[in-house]
VEXLO-882817 format. One record per residue: x, y, z of N, C-alpha, C in turn. Coordinates in nm, 4 decimals. Example, Ala and Ser with C-alpha at 12.3 -4.5 7.8 and 13.67 -1.06 7.14 Angstrom:
// VEXLO-882817
n_X:n_Y:n_Z:ca_X:ca_Y:ca_Z:c_X:c_Y:c_Z
1.3190:-0.5690:0.7800:1.2300:-0.4500:0.7800:1.3200:-0.3300:0.7800
1.2850:-0.2250:0.7080:1.3670:-0.1060:0.7140:1.2900:0.0030:0.7870
END
This chain:
// VEXLO-882817
n_X:n_Y:n_Z:ca_X:ca_Y:ca_Z:c_X:c_Y:c_Z
2.6394:-2.6471:-1.3024:2.5020:-2.7025:-1.2819:2.4026:-2.5839:-1.3230
2.3005:-2.6324:-1.4032:2.2112:-2.5354:-1.4504:2.1215:-2.4926:-1.3395
2.0734:-2.3692:-1.3392:1.9867:-2.3036:-1.2328:1.8418:-2.3595:-1.2589
1.7791:-2.4106:-1.1576:1.6510:-2.4511:-1.1643:1.5523:-2.3352:-1.1641
1.4722:-2.3173:-1.2666:1.3785:-2.2064:-1.2828:1.2660:-2.2216:-1.1912
1.2349:-2.1260:-1.1113:1.1117:-2.1283:-1.0215:1.0085:-2.0382:-1.0788
0.8823:-2.0831:-1.0609:0.7739:-2.0056:-1.1176:0.7031:-1.9410:-1.0051
0.7042:-1.8060:-1.0146:0.6491:-1.7228:-0.9050:0.5265:-1.6504:-0.9513
0.4193:-1.6405:-0.8738:0.3019:-1.5578:-0.9058:0.3048:-1.4289:-0.8088
0.2950:-1.3186:-0.8691:0.2809:-1.1923:-0.7955:0.1464:-1.1327:-0.8044
0.0749:-1.1027:-0.7015:-0.0689:-1.0640:-0.7035:-0.0802:-0.9179:-0.7208
0.0183:-0.8470:-0.7493:0.0143:-0.7028:-0.7758:0.1210:-0.6670:-0.8756
0.1139:-0.5467:-0.9283:0.2021:-0.4975:-1.0323:0.3452:-0.4880:-0.9695
0.4492:-0.5123:-1.0565:0.5882:-0.4962:-1.0243:0.6552:-0.4228:-1.1290
0.7531:-0.3407:-1.1002:0.8365:-0.2759:-1.2057:0.9111:-0.3754:-1.2941
0.9202:-0.3514:-1.4213:0.9850:-0.4450:-1.5100:1.1281:-0.4754:-1.4704
1.1916:-0.3724:-1.3999:1.3283:-0.3896:-1.3581:1.3401:-0.4997:-1.2541
1.2405:-0.5003:-1.1633:1.2455:-0.6096:-1.0616:1.2123:-0.7500:-1.1193
1.1274:-0.7499:-1.2213:1.0935:-0.8842:-1.2876:1.2220:-0.9370:-1.3571
1.2955:-0.8445:-1.4173:1.4188:-0.8759:-1.4882:1.5179:-0.9209:-1.3921
1.5266:-0.8532:-1.2763:1.6235:-0.8856:-1.1728:1.6017:-1.0300:-1.1204
1.4788:-1.0601:-1.0982:1.4414:-1.1949:-1.0524:1.4707:-1.2965:-1.1554
1.4419:-1.2619:-1.2825:1.4702:-1.3595:-1.3845:1.6236:-1.4034:-1.4037
1.7007:-1.3063:-1.3710:1.8443:-1.3303:-1.3723:1.8888:-1.4306:-1.2586
1.8047:-1.4423:-1.1583:1.8363:-1.5438:-1.0487:1.7529:-1.6719:-1.0633
1.6888:-1.6813:-1.1826:1.6106:-1.8114:-1.2111:1.4782:-1.8105:-1.1540
1.4183:-1.6874:-1.1329:1.2854:-1.6741:-1.0868:1.1948:-1.6195:-1.1859
1.1113:-1.6932:-1.2445:1.0180:-1.6385:-1.3511:0.8833:-1.5882:-1.2890
0.8766:-1.4606:-1.2853:0.7658:-1.3985:-1.2188:0.6510:-1.3732:-1.3157
0.5368:-1.4278:-1.2882:0.4080:-1.3914:-1.3573:0.3347:-1.2879:-1.2776
0.3130:-1.1683:-1.3314:0.2411:-1.0646:-1.2683:0.0911:-1.0761:-1.2941
0.0114:-1.1003:-1.2062:-0.1430:-1.1098:-1.2215:-0.2085:-1.0372:-1.1124
-0.2390:-0.9081:-1.1318:-0.2994:-0.8270:-1.0282:-0.4333:-0.8810:-0.9798
-0.4626:-0.9005:-0.8509:-0.5823:-0.9472:-0.7910:-0.6730:-0.8409:-0.7389
-0.6246:-0.7027:-0.7520:-0.7073:-0.6002:-0.7187:-0.6886:-0.4867:-0.8159
-0.7825:-0.3885:-0.8236:-0.7604:-0.2742:-0.9037:-0.8176:-0.1509:-0.8212
-0.7675:-0.0322:-0.8421:-0.8061:0.0772:-0.7716:-0.8539:0.1866:-0.8672
-0.9492:0.2716:-0.8151:-0.9937:0.3842:-0.8985:-1.0110:0.5035:-0.8060
-0.9672:0.6248:-0.8418:-0.9956:0.7454:-0.7704:-1.1393:0.7556:-0.7440
-1.1750:0.8104:-0.6206:-1.3075:0.8439:-0.5878:-1.3499:0.9877:-0.6414
-1.3741:0.9863:-0.7672:-1.3936:1.1175:-0.8281:-1.5368:1.1547:-0.8157
-1.5652:1.2437:-0.7201:-1.7005:1.2921:-0.7000:-1.6864:1.4487:-0.6479
-1.7945:1.5135:-0.6618:-1.7949:1.6570:-0.6199:-1.7612:1.6639:-0.4646
-1.8270:1.5836:-0.3925:-1.8033:1.5794:-0.2431:-1.6581:1.5570:-0.2140
-1.5952:1.4549:-0.2701:-1.4551:1.4205:-0.2394:-1.3749:1.5421:-0.2866
-1.3930:1.5930:-0.4101:-1.3111:1.7039:-0.4591:-1.3221:1.8226:-0.3659
-1.4417:1.8563:-0.3164:-1.4631:1.9696:-0.2300:-1.3960:1.9458:-0.0952
-1.3949:1.8207:-0.0485:-1.3288:1.7929:0.0848:-1.1736:1.8177:0.0701
-1.1190:1.7811:-0.0468:-0.9749:1.8034:-0.0749:-0.9447:1.9446:-0.0914
-1.0153:2.0120:-0.1845:-0.9828:2.1444:-0.2027:-1.0139:2.2417:-0.0931
-1.1049:2.1993:-0.0032:-1.1305:2.2753:0.1219:-1.0017:2.3037:0.2101
-0.9184:2.1974:0.2099:-0.7987:2.2107:0.2920:-0.6742:2.2772:0.2140
-0.6973:2.3053:0.0894:-0.5805:2.3387:0.0074:-0.5302:2.4843:0.0387
-0.6059:2.5646:0.0971:-0.5652:2.7069:0.1218:-0.4898:2.7212:0.2554
-0.4906:2.6247:0.3422:-0.4382:2.6411:0.4751:-0.3433:2.5323:0.5003
-0.2493:2.5479:0.5874:-0.1515:2.4390:0.6172:-0.2182:2.3346:0.6929
-0.1991:2.2127:0.6303:-0.2670:2.0908:0.6914:-0.1618:1.9800:0.6980
-0.1708:1.9052:0.7967:-0.0930:1.7792:0.8223:-0.1771:1.6630:0.7513
-0.1194:1.6023:0.6441:-0.2056:1.5052:0.5718:-0.1289:1.3685:0.5821
-0.2009:1.2600:0.5903:-0.1406:1.1302:0.6032:-0.1834:1.0483:0.4729
-0.0809:0.9899:0.4121:-0.0922:0.8911:0.2983:-0.0343:0.7618:0.3455
-0.1140:0.6621:0.3321:-0.0645:0.5240:0.3592:-0.0334:0.4361:0.2351
-0.0682:0.4909:0.1241:-0.0403:0.4185:0.0026:-0.0106:0.5144:-0.1157
0.0544:0.4573:-0.2171:0.0708:0.5408:-0.3413:-0.0568:0.5648:-0.4003
-0.1531:0.4736:-0.3932:-0.2869:0.4895:-0.4634:-0.3509:0.6208:-0.4101
-0.3380:0.6456:-0.2783:-0.3978:0.7716:-0.2265:-0.3285:0.8894:-0.2742
-0.1971:0.8890:-0.2945:-0.1273:1.0066:-0.3439:-0.1712:1.0319:-0.4931
-0.1713:0.9370:-0.5765:-0.2148:0.9432:-0.7127:-0.3557:0.9976:-0.7204
-0.4453:0.9533:-0.6304:-0.5821:0.9928:-0.6362:-0.5953:1.1415:-0.6015
-0.5295:1.1858:-0.4985:-0.5362:1.3182:-0.4585:-0.4751:1.4079:-0.5662
-0.3738:1.3722:-0.6351:-0.3119:1.4475:-0.7371:-0.4217:1.4633:-0.8561
-0.5005:1.3540:-0.8808:-0.6029:1.3615:-0.9793:-0.7168:1.4575:-0.9353
-0.7430:1.4640:-0.8054:-0.8534:1.5481:-0.7597:-0.8160:1.6942:-0.7541
-0.6857:1.7240:-0.7430:-0.6525:1.8680:-0.7340:-0.6391:1.9381:-0.8674
-0.6554:2.0671:-0.8693:-0.6208:2.1431:-0.9917:-0.4885:2.1144:-1.0420
-0.4643:2.1135:-1.1732:-0.3456:2.0664:-1.2337:-0.2203:2.1393:-1.1806
-0.2281:2.2619:-1.1720:-0.1100:2.3499:-1.1272:-0.1133:2.3902:-0.9827
-0.1960:2.3290:-0.9009:-0.2014:2.3638:-0.7631:-0.1595:2.2537:-0.6659
-0.0685:2.2902:-0.5843:-0.0288:2.1919:-0.4751:-0.0483:2.2588:-0.3433
-0.1273:2.1967:-0.2608:-0.1737:2.2528:-0.1284:-0.0568:2.2763:-0.0388
-0.0792:2.3652:0.0549:0.0219:2.4007:0.1556:0.0108:2.2859:0.2733
0.0511:2.1625:0.2299:0.0348:2.0488:0.3265:0.1683:1.9970:0.3698
0.1735:1.9317:0.4733:0.2890:1.8532:0.5215:0.2403:1.7109:0.5175
0.3105:1.6313:0.4303:0.2636:1.4907:0.4045:0.3392:1.3925:0.4945
0.2714:1.3164:0.5719:0.3351:1.2072:0.6522:0.2869:1.0767:0.5973
0.3825:0.9899:0.5650:0.3521:0.8705:0.4871:0.3973:0.7450:0.5348
0.3332:0.6301:0.4853:0.3691:0.4925:0.5231:0.4466:0.4475:0.3948
0.5762:0.4255:0.4016:0.6594:0.3578:0.3022:0.7300:0.4545:0.2166
0.8572:0.4014:0.1747:0.9383:0.4863:0.0821:0.8753:0.5100:-0.0485
0.8024:0.4155:-0.1073:0.7207:0.4305:-0.2297:0.6283:0.5418:-0.2144
0.5552:0.5532:-0.1122:0.4580:0.6563:-0.0943:0.5206:0.7961:-0.0885
0.6335:0.7993:-0.0113:0.7070:0.9345:-0.0091:0.7589:0.9724:-0.1468
0.8084:0.8667:-0.2165:0.8618:0.9017:-0.3522:0.7493:0.9515:-0.4455
0.6286:0.8903:-0.4284:0.5098:0.9421:-0.5088:0.4844:1.0880:-0.4787
0.4755:1.1198:-0.3488:0.4498:1.2576:-0.3108:0.5610:1.3521:-0.3754
0.6773:1.3174:-0.3742:0.7878:1.4040:-0.4230:0.7875:1.4085:-0.5694
0.7362:1.3049:-0.6392:0.7214:1.3010:-0.7845:0.6011:1.3821:-0.8312
0.4887:1.3590:-0.7769:0.3603:1.4056:-0.8268:0.3350:1.5407:-0.7688
0.3872:1.5692:-0.6422:0.3515:1.7063:-0.5790:0.4914:1.7514:-0.5198
0.5883:1.7825:-0.6053:0.7252:1.8101:-0.5553:0.7460:1.9291:-0.4607
0.6419:2.0215:-0.4657:0.6652:2.1444:-0.3724:0.5956:2.1095:-0.2308
0.5355:1.9899:-0.2154:0.4816:1.9727:-0.0853:0.5765:1.9236:0.0047
0.5712:1.9708:0.1228:0.6616:1.9348:0.2457:0.6451:1.7949:0.2789
0.7332:1.7254:0.3141:0.7209:1.5831:0.3713:0.7624:1.5784:0.5190
0.6869:1.5042:0.5978:0.7277:1.5086:0.7412:0.7763:1.3602:0.7730
0.6930:1.2908:0.8533:0.7336:1.1533:0.9061:0.7175:1.0494:0.7923
0.8116:0.9577:0.7824:0.8003:0.8416:0.7053:0.8170:0.7201:0.7839
0.7275:0.6218:0.7818:0.7388:0.5041:0.8613:0.7093:0.3848:0.7740
0.7573:0.2668:0.8127:0.7303:0.1456:0.7421:0.5811:0.0984:0.7517
0.5217:0.1227:0.8734:0.3932:0.0756:0.8976:0.3007:0.1781:0.9630
0.1751:0.1607:0.9406:0.0784:0.2719:0.9914:0.0874:0.2849:1.1389
0.0948:0.1811:1.2134:0.1005:0.1982:1.3610:0.2238:0.2822:1.4010
0.3369:0.2482:1.3292:0.4581:0.3279:1.3633:0.4469:0.4780:1.3268
0.3734:0.4971:1.2234:0.3467:0.6415:1.1702:0.2612:0.7072:1.2842
0.1582:0.6422:1.3278:0.0726:0.7008:1.4331:0.1484:0.7332:1.5514
0.2375:0.6492:1.5990:0.3164:0.6774:1.7153:0.4107:0.8006:1.6874
0.4672:0.8042:1.5684:0.5615:0.9204:1.5362:0.4831:1.0520:1.5374
0.3565:1.0573:1.4878:0.2792:1.1703:1.4933:0.2466:1.2152:1.6317
0.2113:1.1140:1.7181:0.1822:1.1478:1.8535:0.3111:1.2012:1.9301
0.4226:1.1385:1.8991:0.5492:1.1861:1.9617:0.5885:1.3279:1.9223
0.5455:1.3719:1.8045:0.5786:1.5020:1.7611:0.5286:1.6096:1.8601
0.4093:1.5883:1.9210:0.3611:1.6779:2.0219:0.2955:1.8018:1.9878
0.3206:1.8333:1.8543:0.2563:1.9535:1.8121:0.1395:1.9472:1.7147
0.1127:1.8295:1.6663:0.0125:1.7927:1.5691:-0.1114:1.7619:1.6481
-0.2189:1.8352:1.6264:-0.3548:1.8144:1.6869:-0.4616:1.7749:1.5906
-0.4340:1.7796:1.4622:-0.5365:1.7489:1.3660:-0.4654:1.6965:1.2395
-0.5125:1.5973:1.1784:-0.4721:1.5359:1.0455:-0.5817:1.5173:0.9554
-0.5460:1.5341:0.8291:-0.6351:1.4901:0.7179:-0.5906:1.3552:0.6725
-0.6663:1.2448:0.6732:-0.6285:1.1187:0.6337:-0.6923:1.0796:0.4987
-0.6065:1.0759:0.3976:-0.6484:1.0561:0.2537:-0.6336:0.9025:0.2410
-0.7444:0.8322:0.2308:-0.7311:0.6863:0.2357:-0.8281:0.6188:0.1320
-0.8172:0.4917:0.1276:-0.9067:0.4073:0.0374:-1.0258:0.3579:0.1216
-1.1255:0.3040:0.0541:-1.2457:0.2619:0.1178:-1.2252:0.1261:0.1971
-1.1100:0.0714:0.1894:-1.0820:-0.0505:0.2708:-0.9700:-0.0247:0.3690
-0.9520:0.0880:0.4068:-0.8414:0.1227:0.5076:-0.8630:0.0521:0.6331
-0.7478:0.0217:0.7118:-0.7615:-0.0350:0.8391:-0.7755:0.0670:0.9402
-0.8202:0.0249:1.0611:-0.8559:0.1110:1.1713:-0.7360:0.1625:1.2471
-0.6194:0.0940:1.2313:-0.5067:0.1120:1.3235:-0.4695:0.2545:1.3367
-0.4453:0.3249:1.2328:-0.3866:0.4623:1.2424:-0.4829:0.5626:1.2897
-0.6100:0.5676:1.2392:-0.7049:0.6701:1.2938:-0.7491:0.6456:1.4391
-0.7688:0.5130:1.4773:-0.8061:0.4833:1.6112:-0.6944:0.5256:1.7141
-0.5671:0.4945:1.6761:-0.4510:0.5302:1.7627:-0.4432:0.6791:1.7831
-0.4640:0.7564:1.6722:-0.4471:0.9026:1.6797:-0.5665:0.9648:1.7656
-0.6849:0.9131:1.7474:-0.7969:0.9639:1.8191:-0.7835:0.9263:1.9670
-0.7303:0.8164:1.9967:-0.7030:0.7879:2.1424:-0.6103:0.8817:2.2058
-0.5256:0.9429:2.1301:-0.4258:1.0448:2.1731:-0.4713:1.1820:2.1622
-0.6077:1.2067:2.1353:-0.6657:1.3263:2.1243:-0.6202:1.4069:2.0033
-0.5855:1.3403:1.8978:-0.5532:1.4005:1.7671:-0.6764:1.3871:1.6831
-0.7315:1.4942:1.6339:-0.8478:1.4927:1.5502:-0.8171:1.4343:1.4144
-0.8969:1.3460:1.3592:-0.8779:1.2847:1.2316:-0.9919:1.3056:1.1397
-0.9675:1.3720:1.0240:-1.0718:1.3863:0.9288:-1.0430:1.2877:0.8100
-1.1277:1.1941:0.7857:-1.0996:1.0998:0.6719:-1.1675:1.1350:0.5552
-1.0930:1.1242:0.4518:-1.1549:1.1485:0.3114:-1.1146:1.0280:0.2184
-1.2197:0.9534:0.1833:-1.1925:0.8376:0.0942:-1.1650:0.8863:-0.0444
-1.0420:0.8658:-0.0895:-0.9963:0.9239:-0.2247:-0.9814:0.8185:-0.3233
-0.9947:0.6936:-0.2944:-0.9918:0.5839:-0.4008:-1.0696:0.4620:-0.3426
-1.1110:0.3867:-0.4447:-1.1798:0.2601:-0.4157:-1.1049:0.1397:-0.4553
-1.1077:0.0365:-0.3811:-1.0382:-0.0935:-0.4188:-1.1344:-0.1918:-0.4597
-1.1132:-0.2583:-0.5797:-1.2092:-0.3665:-0.6216:-1.1246:-0.4964:-0.6359
-1.1813:-0.6039:-0.5948:-1.1222:-0.7320:-0.6104:-1.1349:-0.7742:-0.7599
-1.0236:-0.8394:-0.8092:-1.0265:-0.8892:-0.9432:-0.9747:-1.0384:-0.9390
-1.0487:-1.1278:-0.8786:-1.0024:-1.2659:-0.8506:-0.9845:-1.3477:-0.9781
-0.8846:-1.4272:-0.9828:-0.8533:-1.5165:-1.1056:-0.8401:-1.6587:-1.0461
-0.9000:-1.7594:-1.1151:-0.8810:-1.8948:-1.0810:-0.7599:-1.9499:-1.1376
-0.6634:-2.0071:-1.0549:-0.5388:-2.0614:-1.1044:-0.5583:-2.1948:-1.1488
-0.4903:-2.2321:-1.2562:-0.4915:-2.3728:-1.3186:-0.3589:-2.4357:-1.3108
-0.2619:-2.3600:-1.2445:-0.1362:-2.4275:-1.2262:-0.0935:-2.4045:-1.0911
0.0304:-2.4566:-1.0475:0.0737:-2.4501:-0.9114:0.2098:-2.3854:-0.9057
0.2065:-2.2451:-0.8758:0.3400:-2.1877:-0.8700:0.4236:-2.2196:-0.7478
0.5543:-2.2069:-0.7636:0.6398:-2.2449:-0.6480:0.6235:-2.1435:-0.5381
0.5823:-2.0221:-0.5578:0.5585:-1.9236:-0.4549:0.4584:-1.8238:-0.5006
0.3882:-1.7621:-0.4085:0.2921:-1.6519:-0.4416:0.3259:-1.5425:-0.3571
0.3329:-1.4226:-0.4167:0.3714:-1.2947:-0.3449:0.2465:-1.2132:-0.3288
0.2279:-1.1830:-0.2046:0.1124:-1.0829:-0.1661:0.1604:-0.9528:-0.1178
0.1037:-0.8553:-0.1742:0.1405:-0.7158:-0.1410:0.0414:-0.6340:-0.0627
-0.0714:-0.6915:-0.0308:-0.1857:-0.6179:0.0387:-0.2816:-0.7109:0.0904
-0.3412:-0.6827:0.2051:-0.4532:-0.7608:0.2546:-0.5663:-0.7832:0.1552
-0.5956:-0.6764:0.0705:-0.7027:-0.6779:-0.0220:-0.6695:-0.7897:-0.1279
-0.5496:-0.8037:-0.1753:-0.5088:-0.9016:-0.2660:-0.5206:-1.0377:-0.2106
-0.4859:-1.0543:-0.0824:-0.5054:-1.1839:-0.0090:-0.6583:-1.2281:-0.0208
-0.7363:-1.1403:0.0124:-0.8893:-1.1737:0.0166:-0.9340:-1.2121:-0.1206
-0.8844:-1.1362:-0.2220:-0.9273:-1.1656:-0.3585:-0.8759:-1.2979:-0.4071
-0.7417:-1.3316:-0.3795:-0.6843:-1.4538:-0.4183:-0.7609:-1.5719:-0.3560
-0.7975:-1.5734:-0.2323:-0.8649:-1.6824:-0.1729:-1.0180:-1.6997:-0.2011
-1.0627:-1.5992:-0.2815:-1.2074:-1.6138:-0.3295:-1.2203:-1.7366:-0.4144
-1.1202:-1.7547:-0.4971:-1.1302:-1.8665:-0.6037:-1.0184:-1.9645:-0.5900
-0.9276:-1.9549:-0.4880:-0.8163:-2.0434:-0.4971:-0.7839:-2.0952:-0.3440
-0.7112:-2.1969:-0.3387:-0.6515:-2.2344:-0.2103:-0.5050:-2.2437:-0.2362
-0.4208:-2.2439:-0.1277:-0.2787:-2.2450:-0.1420:-0.2336:-2.3913:-0.1386
-0.1644:-2.4292:-0.2434:-0.1113:-2.5623:-0.2591:-0.0033:-2.5877:-0.1369
-0.0042:-2.7038:-0.0912:0.0969:-2.7277:0.0237:0.2468:-2.7041:-0.0145
0.2692:-2.7177:-0.1536:0.4075:-2.7007:-0.2004:0.4377:-2.5613:-0.2422
0.3436:-2.4785:-0.2332:0.3506:-2.3321:-0.2695:0.3938:-2.2511:-0.1472
0.5081:-2.1672:-0.1584:0.5421:-2.0916:-0.0505:0.4804:-1.9543:-0.0597
0.4062:-1.9109:0.0509:0.3556:-1.7722:0.0478:0.4449:-1.6757:0.1147
0.4554:-1.5597:0.0367:0.5354:-1.4458:0.0800:0.4409:-1.3222:0.1009
0.4574:-1.2601:0.2117:0.3873:-1.1351:0.2441:0.4849:-1.0145:0.2466
0.4420:-0.9050:0.1897:0.5373:-0.7863:0.1803:0.5615:-0.7321:0.3248
0.4654:-0.7497:0.4083:0.4781:-0.6939:0.5439:0.3853:-0.7581:0.6466
0.3923:-0.7137:0.7688:0.3214:-0.7799:0.8789:0.1678:-0.7609:0.8613
0.1160:-0.6599:0.8151:-0.0280:-0.6473:0.8014:-0.0744:-0.7475:0.6965
-0.0073:-0.7615:0.5840:-0.0483:-0.8639:0.4842:-0.0248:-1.0039:0.5351
0.0815:-1.0196:0.6177:0.1043:-1.1452:0.6785:-0.0014:-1.1900:0.7645
-0.0645:-1.0896:0.8480:-0.1751:-1.1333:0.9344:-0.3014:-1.1621:0.8484
-0.3200:-1.1034:0.7403:-0.4305:-1.1379:0.6557:-0.4122:-1.2795:0.6007
-0.2926:-1.3194:0.5665:-0.2667:-1.4476:0.5153:-0.2940:-1.5577:0.6127
-0.2592:-1.5277:0.7413:-0.2703:-1.6232:0.8476:-0.4141:-1.6675:0.8651
-0.5168:-1.5899:0.8193:-0.6539:-1.6284:0.8238:-0.6952:-1.7307:0.7275
-0.6041:-1.7560:0.6297:-0.6237:-1.8485:0.5174:-0.5340:-1.9755:0.5054
-0.4248:-1.9686:0.5723:-0.3312:-2.0789:0.5646:-0.2594:-2.1006:0.6893
-0.2237:-2.2250:0.7193:-0.1327:-2.2629:0.8342:0.0178:-2.2728:0.7938
0.0453:-2.2553:0.6582:0.1798:-2.2704:0.6097:0.2698:-2.1432:0.6646
0.3910:-2.1788:0.6718:0.4876:-2.0739:0.7093:0.4844:-1.9586:0.6030
0.4649:-1.8394:0.6537:0.4596:-1.7221:0.5713:0.5959:-1.6478:0.5741
0.6629:-1.6210:0.4741:0.7850:-1.5544:0.4642:0.7728:-1.4069:0.4392
0.8514:-1.3231:0.5040:0.8379:-1.1872:0.4869:0.9816:-1.1209:0.4797
1.0026:-1.0142:0.3917:1.1220:-0.9545:0.3958:1.1480:-0.8696:0.5103
1.2790:-0.8209:0.5418:1.3074:-0.7546:0.6597:1.2448:-0.6119:0.6540
1.2246:-0.5530:0.5404:1.1594:-0.4333:0.5279:1.0406:-0.4463:0.4257
0.9288:-0.3738:0.4497:0.8171:-0.3943:0.3561:0.8235:-0.3126:0.2227
0.9068:-0.3644:0.1297:0.9145:-0.2997:0.0055:0.9208:-0.4075:-0.1120
0.8882:-0.3701:-0.2298:0.8814:-0.4607:-0.3384:1.0216:-0.5135:-0.3724
1.1215:-0.4244:-0.3539:1.2616:-0.4732:-0.3806:1.3048:-0.5744:-0.2748
1.2722:-0.5486:-0.1458:1.3141:-0.6400:-0.0405:1.2326:-0.7696:-0.0571
1.1112:-0.7720:-0.1087:1.0348:-0.8862:-0.1334:1.0925:-0.9790:-0.2304
1.1335:-0.9205:-0.3452:1.1973:-0.9940:-0.4519:1.3336:-1.0542:-0.3944
1.4085:-0.9727:-0.3314:1.5406:-1.0205:-0.2762:1.5131:-1.1379:-0.1810
1.4030:-1.1323:-0.1042:1.3792:-1.2435:-0.0105:1.3455:-1.3689:-0.0861
END
């Protein structure tokens, strides 16, 4: 029996290997990003980052975008004496690739789990939070309530790039709350289209726009999302 091809829309970039992997299972993925990011390249931001470069600092990255932006803001051959605590394996991999001499500490799947891990450490009293301009309150609020000082530096900006769909995909993959908001600026979700969220934060954003059942992978990663 021939495999029925399913048409999937992904609202963020995906590695070609995952697109090919999906195609082998009869899933034709159309990659159409609904957001774009840009480093916050300004003298004030650069000064805020380099100010911490000479002393040991606990820094938090909750996305690959933040890691890439900080690498852009730092002198080419200089990696600060930081310990990076991150959300997600992709973010940890980005730290190790772009700043291989930087120490890595806690890695958790979600920001609230990372906040609890930092609190449980018991020795961390201050962190530098390198974030985007649309970051959620969960992590900084939780840390401050535990008397951990948080200095936030916005290192990248997120911009919506909405597209009006003229077809009806079998499924739509959402990888961030920002992409959810951008998608629904010009579209509604067809009753026959299955929504997938990469994780619970994105899932909560989707719940504001649809009553349909939202599917999520067991772990918040691109590979797990495609497998799901």
